[in-house]
N, C-alpha and C positions, 0 to 999 in steps of 0.2 A: 470127261472131256469130249466135246463135239468136234467132228471133222467135217469141213465143208469146202466147196470150191472157193477160191479167192476171187475177188472182184476188183475192179479198178479203184473203188473206194478204200480198199484195204492196203493200197500201196504205201501210204505213209507209215502205217503200223508194221507192215512187213519190213520196210527199210530200217526202222528203229530197232526192231527185234533181231533182224538179220545181222545188224552191226554187232549186237551184243553176243549172239550165239556163235557167229563166225569167228570173232576175236577170241572167245573162250576156247573154241574147238582147236584153233590153229596157233595159239599163243606160243607153243613150244616148237613149232615147225616153221612158221613163216616170220619174216621180219615185219615190223610195222608198215614199212613202205610196200611190201608185197601184199599185205592184208588190205591196205588202202586201195591199191590198184585193183585187186580182185573184187572187193566190195563195190567199188565204183563201176566195174565192168558188169558184174552179175546182178547188182541191186540198184542200179540207177533207175529213175522213173521210166525212162525209155525202154530199158531192158525188161523191167517187170511188166510194163504194158504189153510188150511182145510175148512174154511168157504166159501171161494170163489170157490174152485175146487172140492168140493164133491157133487156128484149127490144128489138131494133132498134138497140142501141148495141154497139160493140165497142171494146175498149181493148187494145192490143198493146205488149209490152215487147221490147226488143232487149237481150240479155245474153249473156255468156259466163262461166259460173260466177258469181263475185262481182262481175264487171266489168259495170256498168250502162252501156249504150250510148245508150239513148234510148227514145222511146215515140211512139205514134200512136193516135188514136182517130177513129172515124167513126160517123155516125148516119144511119139511114133518115129521109128527109124526106117522101117521098110519091111519087106517080106523076103524070106529066103526062098530058094528054088523049090524046097519041099513044102512050101506053104506056111511055114512057121513065121508068125508075126514077131518082129523085133521091136522092143521098146528100150529106151534109155532112162534109167532112174537118175535124174540130174541132181536132185537135192533130197536129203532127208536129215533134218536137224531138229533137235529137241533142246529147249531152253535148259540151262544148267540145273535149275531147281526141280525140273521134272525128269532128269536123267535117272535111270534106275527104277522108274515107276511102271514101266511097260508101255509108255506112250510111243516110243519109237516103233515097237512091234505093232501097236494099233495103227500108226500112220502107214507102215509098210503093208499091213493087211488091207487097209482101206485102198491103197493104190492097186494092189493085186485084184481086189474085188472090182474096182473100176475098170481095169484092163480086161477082165473077163467080159464085162458088159460091152466093150468096144468090138471085140471080134472073136470071142470064145477062145478055144484052144485049138491047136497048140500055140503057145507063145513063149518067148524068151525075153528076160529082162537083163540088160547089161548095165554096168555102172563102172565109173572110174574110181580107183582107190589110190 
């Protein structure tokens, strides 16, 4: 599986696959109306354009040819007084058929490697659970 930065041309593909993986992930937690709202909010064309094209944000896709495996995104949050750079891992999703294959770990490690290239260490990654 190859991991690469997303481009504007990937938006339709991201939207299609995000709808599938998001619904699969949250089917037991959120109502259909809540899922619709969140998908519209996080995966609208406008939102994805912002996530892909804004400095300080990065959106990565995992794919092998036409096979879409998943995605991750991260955003710069700022720096603490001690110089530690803070990032927010916004998304990390793996398509159901690739769950349990190590792809999530690959995506996470790719994001961590990317963050090291941005500003070295120390840094801290936060996420919402």
